[in-house]
Phi, psi and omega in degrees: 000137178286149177293138177252121179232128179223160176284164177302321179297318178295318177297318180298323179291329184276325190255156171293160178304320180290316179298322177296313181300317182288308189280327185260337182241014176061036177279184177219133174283155178296143178303139176079007182256356180288161177300142176279096184293147179295157181254050177243161179302140179172191184226142176265124183252157174294131180291339181276311188240359178070015177292137177288125187246315186222143174269149179303325184287355174257000180279142177213161180271111181260351181061027177263348179100356178232155175301136182233142182226153178273340181193152173282169173302144181304321181260007183289143181278069181253128179238172187226143178219141174290130182244115181252012180295153176063028179057034177231149173258114180226165175254112178283145176248130179221161176277120182284345179285323184230002179068022178289134172288129181252319183164218182220161176241138183232151182272038182234029181267177180279171172298157010271346186266334186074011181250152175233104174279104183266103192244136176295125180300327181291345178274355186241152171230125183273132177239111180291150174296144180262000000 
């Protein structure tokens, strides 16, 4: 996949104000406010560049208030950065295709990975399988 680069003005024109704040400025949506995604087979794509990031079959209910996944798509452009904001050490998850902030990954998830990708719902667009 080719890298997607846009100006701040172009991102603002494309995204909702909340999606812009979360994906381009490393914000976080309030817990429990994301769209209630359907529970049918499909793929979660980056709201900025449409890259496929997570499969529905890796989604689970973590009761944290944000969509949670056990792993990204094997070929998904998901990258990691150490995040020291708010006096915490966390691992940020971002889309490597467009550099969108997605959320964070924590080592408290279920098997098989033991990971919980805690992702802002506003950073995702669900595409059902056809």
